[in-house]
Backbone as JSON Lines, residues from 0, in Angstrom:
{"i":0,"aa":"M","n":[75.96,75.2,92.91],"ca":[75.71,73.82,92.56],"c":[75.25,73.05,93.8]}
{"i":1,"aa":"E","n":[74.28,72.19,93.6],"ca":[73.71,71.43,94.71],"c":[74.71,70.42,95.26]}
{"i":2,"aa":"K","n":[74.73,70.31,96.59],"ca":[75.6,69.31,97.23],"c":[75.05,67.93,96.96]}
{"i":3,"aa":"L","n":[75.94,67.01,96.61],"ca":[75.58,65.61,96.43],"c":[76.31,64.8,97.49]}
{"i":4,"aa":"Y","n":[75.66,63.74,97.93],"ca":[76.18,62.94,99.03],"c":[76.58,61.55,98.53]}
{"i":5,"aa":"S","n":[77.68,61.06,99.06],"ca":[78.12,59.7,98.72],"c":[77.25,58.7,99.49]}
{"i":6,"aa":"I","n":[77.32,57.45,99.09],"ca":[76.56,56.41,99.78],"c":[77.01,56.31,101.25]}
{"i":7,"aa":"Q","n":[78.3,56.51,101.49],"ca":[78.83,56.49,102.86],"c":[78.22,57.63,103.69]}
{"i":8,"aa":"E","n":[78.13,58.81,103.11],"ca":[77.54,59.95,103.83],"c":[76.06,59.71,104.13]}
{"i":9,"aa":"V","n":[75.34,59.16,103.17],"ca":[73.91,58.87,103.37],"c":[73.74,57.84,104.49]}
{"i":10,"aa":"T","n":[74.61,56.84,104.49],"ca":[74.58,55.83,105.55],"c":[74.76,56.48,106.92]}
{"i":11,"aa":"Q","n":[75.69,57.4,107.01],"ca":[75.95,58.07,108.28],"c":[74.8,59.02,108.66]}
{"i":12,"aa":"I","n":[74.25,59.73,107.69],"ca":[73.2,60.71,107.97],"c":[71.9,60.01,108.38]}
{"i":13,"aa":"L","n":[71.51,58.98,107.63],"ca":[70.2,58.35,107.84],"c":[70.25,57.02,108.6]}
{"i":14,"aa":"G","n":[71.44,56.5,108.79],"ca":[71.55,55.22,109.49],"c":[71.04,54.04,108.68]}
{"i":15,"aa":"M","n":[71.04,54.17,107.37],"ca":[70.58,53.09,106.5],"c":[71.79,52.31,105.99]}
{"i":16,"aa":"P","n":[71.69,51.0,105.97],"ca":[72.81,50.21,105.45],"c":[73.03,50.46,103.95]}
{"i":17,"aa":"K","n":[74.27,50.34,103.53],"ca":[74.6,50.53,102.12],"c":[73.82,49.55,101.24]}
{"i":18,"aa":"D","n":[73.69,48.31,101.72],"ca":[72.96,47.3,100.93],"c":[71.52,47.72,100.69]}
{"i":19,"aa":"T","n":[70.9,48.35,101.67],"ca":[69.52,48.83,101.5],"c":[69.46,49.92,100.45]}
{"i":20,"aa":"L","n":[70.41,50.85,100.5],"ca":[70.45,51.92,99.5],"c":[70.67,51.36,98.1]}
{"i":21,"aa":"R","n":[71.55,50.39,97.99],"ca":[71.79,49.76,96.68],"c":[70.53,49.03,96.19]}
{"i":22,"aa":"Y","n":[69.84,48.36,97.12],"ca":[68.61,47.65,96.76],"c":[67.54,48.64,96.27]}
{"i":23,"aa":"Y","n":[67.37,49.75,96.98],"ca":[66.39,50.76,96.56],"c":[66.72,51.28,95.16]}
{"i":24,"aa":"D","n":[68.0,51.45,94.87],"ca":[68.42,51.88,93.55],"c":[68.08,50.79,92.52]}
{"i":25,"aa":"R","n":[68.37,49.55,92.85],"ca":[68.13,48.44,91.92],"c":[66.65,48.29,91.57]}
{"i":26,"aa":"I","n":[65.76,48.49,92.56],"ca":[64.32,48.33,92.29],"c":[63.68,49.64,91.82]}
{"i":27,"aa":"G","n":[64.45,50.71,91.78],"ca":[63.96,51.97,91.23],"c":[63.15,52.82,92.18]}
{"i":28,"aa":"I","n":[63.24,52.57,93.46],"ca":[62.46,53.37,94.42],"c":[63.17,54.69,94.72]}
{"i":29,"aa":"V","n":[64.49,54.69,94.75],"ca":[65.31,55.91,94.83],"c":[66.51,55.67,93.93]}
{"i":30,"aa":"S","n":[66.62,56.49,92.91],"ca":[67.7,56.31,91.93],"c":[68.6,57.54,91.92]}
{"i":31,"aa":"P","n":[69.69,57.47,92.67],"ca":[70.61,58.61,92.7],"c":[71.33,58.74,91.37]}
{"i":32,"aa":"S","n":[71.9,59.91,91.17],"ca":[72.69,60.12,89.95],"c":[73.99,59.33,90.09]}
{"i":33,"aa":"R","n":[74.68,59.21,88.96],"ca":[75.95,58.48,88.95],"c":[77.04,59.38,88.38]}
{"i":34,"aa":"E","n":[78.2,59.3,88.97],"ca":[79.36,60.0,88.43],"c":[79.97,59.16,87.32]}
{"i":35,"aa":"D","n":[80.96,59.69,86.66],"ca":[81.65,58.96,85.6],"c":[82.21,57.64,86.11]}
{"i":36,"aa":"N","n":[82.61,57.62,87.37],"ca":[83.17,56.41,87.96],"c":[82.07,55.44,88.44]}
{"i":37,"aa":"R","n":[80.79,55.76,88.15],"ca":[79.61,54.95,88.49],"c":[79.24,54.99,89.97]}
{"i":38,"aa":"Y","n":[79.9,55.84,90.76],"ca":[79.53,55.98,92.17],"c":[78.2,56.7,92.27]}
{"i":39,"aa":"R","n":[77.37,56.24,93.19],"ca":[76.08,56.88,93.43],"c":[76.3,58.21,94.15]}
{"i":40,"aa":"R","n":[75.52,59.21,93.71],"ca":[75.56,60.52,94.35],"c":[74.12,60.92,94.66]}
{"i":41,"aa":"Y","n":[73.83,61.12,95.93],"ca":[72.47,61.38,96.39],"c":[72.24,62.88,96.56]}
{"i":42,"aa":"S","n":[71.13,63.37,96.03],"ca":[70.76,64.77,96.16],"c":[69.97,64.97,97.45]}
{"i":43,"aa":"R","n":[69.71,66.22,97.75],"ca":[68.85,66.55,98.9],"c":[67.47,65.9,98.73]}
{"i":44,"aa":"D","n":[66.91,65.94,97.52],"ca":[65.6,65.31,97.27],"c":[65.66,63.8,97.48]}
{"i":45,"aa":"D","n":[66.79,63.18,97.1],"ca":[66.95,61.74,97.35],"c":[66.92,61.45,98.85]}
{"i":46,"aa":"L","n":[67.59,62.31,99.63],"ca":[67.6,62.14,101.09],"c":[66.18,62.28,101.65]}
{"i":47,"aa":"I","n":[65.43,63.23,101.14],"ca":[64.04,63.41,101.59],"c":[63.22,62.17,101.24]}
{"i":48,"aa":"D","n":[63.41,61.64,100.02],"ca":[62.71,60.41,99.64],"c":[63.07,59.27,100.58]}
{"i":49,"aa":"L","n":[64.33,59.13,100.9],"ca":[64.77,58.06,101.8],"c":[64.19,58.22,103.2]}
{"i":50,"aa":"M","n":[64.12,59.46,103.67],"ca":[63.49,59.7,104.98],"c":[62.0,59.36,104.93]}
{"i":51,"aa":"N","n":[61.34,59.73,103.83],"ca":[59.92,59.39,103.68],"c":[59.72,57.88,103.65]}
{"i":52,"aa":"I","n":[60.63,57.17,102.99],"ca":[60.54,55.71,102.96],"c":[60.67,55.15,104.37]}
{"i":53,"aa":"Q","n":[61.62,55.66,105.13],"ca":[61.79,55.19,106.51],"c":[60.51,55.42,107.33]}
{"i":54,"aa":"I","n":[59.91,56.58,107.16],"ca":[58.69,56.91,107.9],"c":[57.55,56.01,107.46]}
{"i":55,"aa":"M","n":[57.42,55.8,106.14],"ca":[56.33,54.97,105.64],"c":[56.52,53.5,106.05]}
{"i":56,"aa":"Q","n":[57.77,53.03,106.09],"ca":[58.01,51.67,106.57],"c":[57.68,51.57,108.06]}
{"i":57,"aa":"Y","n":[58.0,52.6,108.82],"ca":[57.64,52.63,110.23],"c":[56.12,52.54,110.39]}
{"i":58,"aa":"A","n":[55.4,53.14,109.44],"ca":[53.93,53.1,109.46],"c":[53.39,51.82,108.82]}
{"i":59,"aa":"D","n":[54.28,50.86,108.58],"ca":[53.9,49.51,108.13],"c":[53.5,49.45,106.66]}
{"i":60,"aa":"F","n":[54.01,50.35,105.85],"ca":[53.8,50.27,104.41],"c":[54.84,49.32,103.83]}
{"i":61,"aa":"S","n":[54.45,48.53,102.85],"ca":[55.4,47.67,102.14],"c":[56.14,48.52,101.11]}
{"i":62,"aa":"L","n":[57.26,48.0,100.62],"ca":[58.0,48.72,99.59],"c":[57.17,48.88,98.32]}
{"i":63,"aa":"D","n":[56.35,47.89,97.99],"ca":[55.48,48.02,96.82],"c":[54.47,49.15,97.01]}
{"i":64,"aa":"E","n":[53.91,49.25,98.21],"ca":[52.97,50.34,98.48],"c":[53.69,51.69,98.41]}
{"i":65,"aa":"I","n":[54.87,51.74,98.96],"ca":[55.64,52.99,98.96],"c":[55.99,53.38,97.52]}
{"i":66,"aa":"R","n":[56.45,52.43,96.75],"ca":[56.84,52.72,95.36],"c":[55.66,53.3,94.59]}
{"i":67,"aa":"G","n":[54.46,52.77,94.84],"ca":[53.28,53.24,94.12],"c":[52.8,54.61,94.55]}
{"i":68,"aa":"K","n":[53.15,55.05,95.75],"ca":[52.61,56.3,96.27],"c":[53.65,57.38,96.5]}
{"i":69,"aa":"L","n":[54.92,57.08,96.31],"ca":[55.97,58.04,96.63],"c":[56.05,59.18,95.62]}
{"i":70,"aa":"G","n":[55.56,58.98,94.42],"ca":[55.72,59.96,93.36],"c":[54.99,61.27,93.58]}
{"i":71,"aa":"F","n":[54.06,61.32,94.51],"ca":[53.28,62.55,94.68],"c":[54.16,63.73,95.07]}
{"i":72,"aa":"R","n":[55.29,63.49,95.73],"ca":[56.17,64.59,96.12],"c":[56.9,65.17,94.9]}
{"i":73,"aa":"K","n":[57.03,64.38,93.84],"ca":[57.82,64.79,92.69],"c":[56.99,65.45,91.59]}
{"i":74,"aa":"M","n":[55.7,65.58,91.77],"ca":[54.85,66.14,90.72],"c":[55.19,67.61,90.49]}
{"i":75,"aa":"E","n":[55.33,67.98,89.23],"ca":[55.55,69.37,88.87],"c":[54.28,70.19,89.13]}
{"i":76,"aa":"N","n":[53.16,69.66,88.66],"ca":[51.85,70.29,88.87],"c":[51.02,69.37,89.74]}
{"i":77,"aa":"I","n":[50.27,69.96,90.63],"ca":[49.46,69.16,91.53],"c":[48.32,68.5,90.77]}
{"i":78,"aa":"D","n":[48.25,67.19,90.87],"ca":[47.17,66.41,90.27],"c":[46.22,66.05,91.41]}
{"i":79,"aa":"F","n":[45.12,66.79,91.51],"ca":[44.22,66.62,92.64],"c":[43.58,65.24,92.67]}
{"i":80,"aa":"A","n":[43.33,64.65,91.52],"ca":[42.77,63.3,91.49],"c":[43.76,62.3,92.09]}
{"i":81,"aa":"Y","n":[45.03,62.46,91.74],"ca":[46.05,61.57,92.3],"c":[46.2,61.8,93.8]}
{"i":82,"aa":"C","n":[46.17,63.06,94.22],"ca":[46.25,63.37,95.65],"c":[45.09,62.73,96.4]}
{"i":83,"aa":"E","n":[43.9,62.77,95.82],"ca":[42.73,62.14,96.45],"c":[42.92,60.63,96.52]}
{"i":84,"aa":"E","n":[43.48,60.06,95.47],"ca":[43.75,58.61,95.46],"c":[44.72,58.22,96.58]}
{"i":85,"aa":"V","n":[45.78,59.0,96.73],"ca":[46.75,58.72,97.79],"c":[46.12,58.93,99.16]}
{"i":86,"aa":"A","n":[45.32,59.97,99.32],"ca":[44.65,60.22,100.6],"c":[43.71,59.06,100.94]}
{"i":87,"aa":"A","n":[42.98,58.55,99.96],"ca":[42.08,57.41,100.19],"c":[42.9,56.17,100.58]}
{"i":88,"aa":"F","n":[44.04,56.0,99.95],"ca":[44.92,54.89,100.29],"c":[45.4,55.02,101.74]}
{"i":89,"aa":"F","n":[45.78,56.23,102.14],"ca":[46.2,56.47,103.52],"c":[45.05,56.2,104.5]}
{"i":90,"aa":"D","n":[43.84,56.62,104.13],"ca":[42.68,56.35,104.98],"c":[42.48,54.85,105.17]}
{"i":91,"aa":"A","n":[42.6,54.09,104.09],"ca":[42.43,52.64,104.17],"c":[43.52,52.02,105.03]}
{"i":92,"aa":"K","n":[44.74,52.51,104.88],"ca":[45.86,52.0,105.69],"c":[45.63,52.33,107.16]}
{"i":93,"aa":"N","n":[45.1,53.51,107.43],"ca":[44.81,53.91,108.81],"c":[43.72,53.0,109.4]}
{"i":94,"aa":"E","n":[42.7,52.68,108.63],"ca":[41.65,51.78,109.11],"c":[42.22,50.41,109.43]}
{"i":95,"aa":"E","n":[43.09,49.93,108.56],"ca":[43.76,48.63,108.79],"c":[44.57,48.68,110.08]}
{"i":96,"aa":"T","n":[45.26,49.8,110.31],"ca":[46.06,49.97,111.52],"c":[45.17,50.0,112.76]}
{"i":97,"aa":"R","n":[44.04,50.69,112.68],"ca":[43.1,50.74,113.82],"c":[42.6,49.33,114.17]}
{"i":98,"aa":"K","n":[42.33,48.51,113.16],"ca":[41.88,47.13,113.41],"c":[42.97,46.34,114.1]}
{"i":99,"aa":"K","n":[44.22,46.54,113.68],"ca":[45.34,45.85,114.33],"c":[45.47,46.28,115.79]}
{"i":100,"aa":"I","n":[45.31,47.58,116.03],"ca":[45.4,48.1,117.39],"c":[44.31,47.48,118.24]}
{"i":101,"aa":"N","n":[43.09,47.44,117.73],"ca":[41.97,46.85,118.47],"c":[42.26,45.38,118.79]}
{"i":102,"aa":"H","n":[42.77,44.65,117.8],"ca":[43.11,43.25,118.01],"c":[44.18,43.1,119.09]}
{"i":103,"aa":"L","n":[45.24,43.91,119.0],"ca":[46.33,43.81,119.97],"c":[45.88,44.21,121.37]}
{"i":104,"aa":"E","n":[44.96,45.17,121.47],"ca":[44.42,45.53,122.79],"c":[43.67,44.35,123.4]}
{"i":105,"aa":"K","n":[42.92,43.62,122.59],"ca":[42.21,42.43,123.09],"c":[43.2,41.34,123.51]}
{"i":106,"aa":"V","n":[44.24,41.15,122.71],"ca":[45.25,40.15,123.06],"c":[45.92,40.53,124.37]}
{"i":107,"aa":"S","n":[46.25,41.81,124.53],"ca":[46.88,42.28,125.76],"c":[45.96,42.06,126.95]}
{"i":108,"aa":"R","n":[44.69,42.36,126.78],"ca":[43.72,42.16,127.87],"c":[43.62,40.68,128.23]}
{"i":109,"aa":"L","n":[43.59,39.81,127.22],"ca":[43.53,38.37,127.45],"c":[44.75,37.89,128.23]}
{"i":110,"aa":"L","n":[45.92,38.33,127.8],"ca":[47.15,37.91,128.48],"c":[47.2,38.41,129.92]}
{"i":111,"aa":"N","n":[46.78,39.65,130.14],"ca":[46.73,40.19,131.51],"c":[45.77,39.39,132.38]}
{"i":112,"aa":"M","n":[44.59,39.11,131.84],"ca":[43.6,38.36,132.62],"c":[44.09,36.94,132.92]}
{"i":113,"aa":"A","n":[44.72,36.31,131.94],"ca":[45.23,34.95,132.15],"c":[46.33,34.96,133.22]}
{"i":114,"aa":"A","n":[47.23,35.93,133.17],"ca":[48.3,36.02,134.17],"c":[47.73,36.29,135.56]}
{"i":115,"aa":"E","n":[46.76,37.22,135.65],"ca":[46.13,37.52,136.93],"c":[45.42,36.29,137.49]}
{"i":116,"aa":"T","n":[44.73,35.56,136.62],"ca":[44.01,34.37,137.05],"c":[45.0,33.33,137.58]}
{"i":117,"aa":"L","n":[46.11,33.15,136.92],"ca":[47.1,32.17,137.36],"c":[47.77,32.59,138.66]}
{"i":118,"aa":"R","n":[47.96,33.88,138.86],"ca":[48.61,34.36,140.09],"c":[47.7,34.25,141.31]}
{"i":119,"aa":"D","n":[46.4,34.45,141.08],"ca":[45.44,34.42,142.19],"c":[44.25,33.58,141.74]}
{"i":120,"aa":"F","n":[44.5,32.29,141.61],"ca":[43.47,31.42,141.05],"c":[42.33,31.23,142.04]}
{"i":121,"aa":"N","n":[41.14,31.65,141.6],"ca":[39.92,31.41,142.36],"c":[38.77,31.34,141.37]}
{"i":122,"aa":"N","n":[37.63,30.93,141.83],"ca":[36.48,30.72,140.95],"c":[36.07,32.01,140.25]}
{"i":123,"aa":"E","n":[36.11,33.12,140.97],"ca":[35.69,34.4,140.39],"c":[36.62,34.83,139.24]}
{"i":124,"aa":"S","n":[37.93,34.78,139.46],"ca":[38.86,35.19,138.39],"c":[38.79,34.22,137.22]}
{"i":125,"aa":"D","n":[38.59,32.94,137.51],"ca":[38.45,31.95,136.44],"c":[37.2,32.22,135.61]}
{"i":126,"aa":"Q","n":[36.11,32.6,136.25],"ca":[34.86,32.9,135.54],"c":[35.01,34.16,134.67]}
{"i":127,"aa":"R","n":[35.7,35.19,135.2],"ca":[35.94,36.41,134.41],"c":[36.74,36.08,133.15]}
{"i":128,"aa":"L","n":[37.78,35.26,133.32],"ca":[38.59,34.87,132.18],"c":[37.75,34.06,131.18]}
{"i":129,"aa":"A","n":[36.97,33.13,131.68],"ca":[36.13,32.3,130.8],"c":[35.13,33.16,130.03]}
{"i":130,"aa":"E","n":[34.55,34.15,130.67],"ca":[33.59,35.03,130.01],"c":[34.29,35.85,128.92]}
{"i":131,"aa":"F","n":[35.46,36.35,129.22],"ca":[36.2,37.12,128.22],"c":[36.56,36.23,127.03]}
{"i":132,"aa":"V","n":[36.98,35.01,127.28],"ca":[37.31,34.07,126.2],"c":[36.07,33.8,125.35]}
{"i":133,"aa":"R","n":[34.91,33.65,125.97],"ca":[33.67,33.46,125.2],"c":[33.39,34.66,124.3]}
{"i":134,"aa":"E","n":[33.62,35.88,124.84],"ca":[33.45,37.09,124.02],"c":[34.42,37.08,122.84]}
{"i":135,"aa":"L","n":[35.65,36.66,123.08],"ca":[36.63,36.58,122.0],"c":[36.21,35.57,120.94]}
{"i":136,"aa":"Y","n":[35.73,34.42,121.37],"ca":[35.26,33.41,120.41],"c":[34.13,33.97,119.55]}
{"i":137,"aa":"K","n":[33.22,34.69,120.18],"ca":[32.11,35.28,119.44],"c":[32.65,36.28,118.41]}
{"i":138,"aa":"D","n":[33.57,37.11,118.85],"ca":[34.18,38.1,117.95],"c":[34.92,37.42,116.81]}
{"i":139,"aa":"I","n":[35.65,36.36,117.12],"ca":[36.39,35.63,116.09],"c":[35.43,35.05,115.06]}
{"i":140,"aa":"R","n":[34.37,34.44,115.52],"ca":[33.4,33.84,114.6],"c":[32.8,34.88,113.68]}
{"i":141,"aa":"E","n":[32.54,36.06,114.2],"ca":[31.89,37.1,113.4],"c":[32.86,37.83,112.46]}
{"i":142,"aa":"N","n":[34.13,37.9,112.84],"ca":[35.05,38.76,112.1],"c":[36.21,38.08,111.41]}
{"i":143,"aa":"E","n":[36.44,36.82,111.69],"ca":[37.59,36.14,111.11],"c":[37.14,35.08,110.12]}
{"i":144,"aa":"P","n":[37.36,35.31,108.82],"ca":[37.0,34.28,107.84],"c":[37.85,33.04,108.03]}
{"i":145,"aa":"G","n":[37.24,31.9,107.81],"ca":[37.99,30.65,107.89],"c":[38.03,30.02,109.27]}
{"i":146,"aa":"I","n":[37.47,30.69,110.28],"ca":[37.41,30.1,111.62],"c":[36.14,29.27,111.69]}
{"i":147,"aa":"S","n":[36.29,28.04,112.05],"ca":[35.15,27.12,112.11],"c":[34.24,27.49,113.27]}
{"i":148,"aa":"K","n":[32.98,27.75,112.94],"ca":[32.02,28.07,113.99],"c":[31.78,26.87,114.89]}
{"i":149,"aa":"E","n":[31.81,25.67,114.3],"ca":[31.59,24.48,115.1],"c":[32.69,24.34,116.15]}
{"i":150,"aa":"G","n":[33.93,24.57,115.74],"ca":[35.06,24.46,116.68],"c":[34.94,25.45,117.81]}
{"i":151,"aa":"C","n":[34.48,26.65,117.52],"ca":[34.31,27.67,118.56],"c":[33.15,27.31,119.47]}
{"i":152,"aa":"D","n":[32.07,26.79,118.89],"ca":[30.89,26.47,119.69],"c":[31.18,25.39,120.72]}
{"i":153,"aa":"Q","n":[32.09,24.49,120.41],"ca":[32.42,23.4,121.35],"c":[33.02,23.94,122.63]}
{"i":154,"aa":"H","n":[33.62,25.12,122.56],"ca":[34.3,25.67,123.74],"c":[33.41,26.57,124.57]}
{"i":155,"aa":"Q","n":[32.21,26.78,124.11],"ca":[31.3,27.63,124.88],"c":[30.41,26.76,125.72]}
{"i":156,"aa":"G","n":[30.07,27.22,126.86],"ca":[29.16,26.41,127.64],"c":[29.02,26.84,128.97]}
């Protein structure tokens, strides 16, 4: 007979709070079996699902996204169309992540340049910072909907 784990054991094994486990059960993302006394009993597959949820949350997936894509592990027969759909979803999520990385690298570069300019303020460092800011404004105008081009243009010169 398969070993089943109590909510306390799952908390200790995975480091997840009991309230989180109860919430996942309530929303149907992981539904452990219940004993006659109504206590939750988690199977090995439930633990794997919970670990996958932790990994997917680490990768910045929302619970709604996870709930929609978690079922692929439970398929009795492989549905290649569904697998392709999930793979395309992962590709799109990866593209979104790459854009965030690119944005954060620019923010990091801006902060470094601003700090360097303030530490050793001179005309040359100020000009480098100003040029980088102009490049950022251009990028913002081209890639960020809702940013006023007129407002950005006022700062260039």
